[in-house]
C-alpha positions as CSV (number, residue, x, y, z in Angstrom):
1,M,113.5,134.0,64.5
2,D,112.8,132.0,61.4
3,T,115.4,130.2,59.2
4,A,115.2,132.8,56.4
5,E,116.0,135.6,59.0
6,L,118.9,133.7,60.3
7,I,120.2,133.1,56.8
8,S,119.7,136.7,55.9
9,Q,121.6,137.8,59.1
10,D,124.4,135.5,58.4
11,L,124.7,136.7,54.7
12,D,124.8,140.4,56.0
13,K,127.8,139.4,58.2
14,Q,129.5,137.6,55.3
15,I,129.0,140.6,53.0
16,I,130.5,143.0,55.6
17,T,133.4,140.7,56.1
18,T,134.0,140.4,52.4
19,H,133.8,144.2,51.9
20,K,136.5,144.5,54.5
21,R,138.7,141.9,52.7
22,F,138.1,143.7,49.4
23,Q,139.2,147.1,50.8
24,K,142.3,145.5,52.3
25,A,143.1,143.7,49.1
26,M,142.7,146.9,47.0
27,Q,144.7,149.0,49.3
28,A,147.6,146.5,49.0
29,R,147.4,146.7,45.2
30,L,147.2,150.5,44.9
31,G,151.0,151.0,45.2
32,G,151.7,148.7,42.2
33,M,149.1,150.1,39.9
34,S,149.8,152.2,36.9
35,L,148.3,155.7,36.8
36,G,146.1,154.5,33.9
37,T,144.8,151.5,35.8
38,K,144.1,153.6,38.8
39,E,142.1,156.0,36.7
40,R,140.0,153.2,35.2
41,Y,139.5,151.5,38.5
42,F,138.4,154.8,40.0
43,A,136.0,155.5,37.1
44,V,134.3,152.0,37.6
45,L,134.3,152.2,41.4
46,S,132.9,155.7,41.3
47,L,130.2,154.7,38.9
48,L,129.2,151.7,41.0
49,V,129.0,153.7,44.2
50,T,127.1,156.5,42.6
51,K,124.4,154.1,41.3
52,L,124.3,152.3,44.7
53,E,123.6,155.6,46.5
54,E,120.2,155.6,44.9
55,P,118.4,153.3,47.4
56,S,115.2,153.2,45.4
57,R,116.9,151.6,42.4
58,P,116.9,147.8,42.3
59,L,120.3,146.2,42.5
60,R,119.5,144.5,39.1
61,D,119.3,147.9,37.5
62,V,122.4,149.2,39.2
63,L,124.4,146.2,38.0
64,Q,123.0,146.5,34.5
65,D,124.0,150.2,34.2
66,V,127.4,149.6,35.8
67,L,128.1,146.8,33.4
68,I,127.2,148.7,30.3
69,E,128.8,152.0,31.4
70,S,132.0,150.4,32.7
71,A,132.6,148.3,29.6
72,P,134.9,150.8,27.8
73,Y,137.1,151.0,31.0
74,I,137.2,147.2,31.4
75,A,138.1,146.9,27.7
76,Q,140.9,149.4,28.0
77,E,142.3,147.6,31.0
78,L,142.1,144.2,29.4
79,S,143.9,145.5,26.3
80,G,146.8,146.8,28.4
81,Q,146.3,150.5,27.4
């Protein structure tokens, strides 16, 4: 196995571990979130997952779309509405 493959495998493991940490952190926060915050979070999360489910789309395109389409939800959250 070459160095690039080893690095790639290590990054895969780190990503999986970080996803688990993210899930645990968000589960801990859900009880303290307002209904509006939960709705906005779900909208952004659903948008991201829907875009990621298209395996042929480059990640760059996914992120660009999510950034643009989630901007209103993020702006609402930041404004405290």
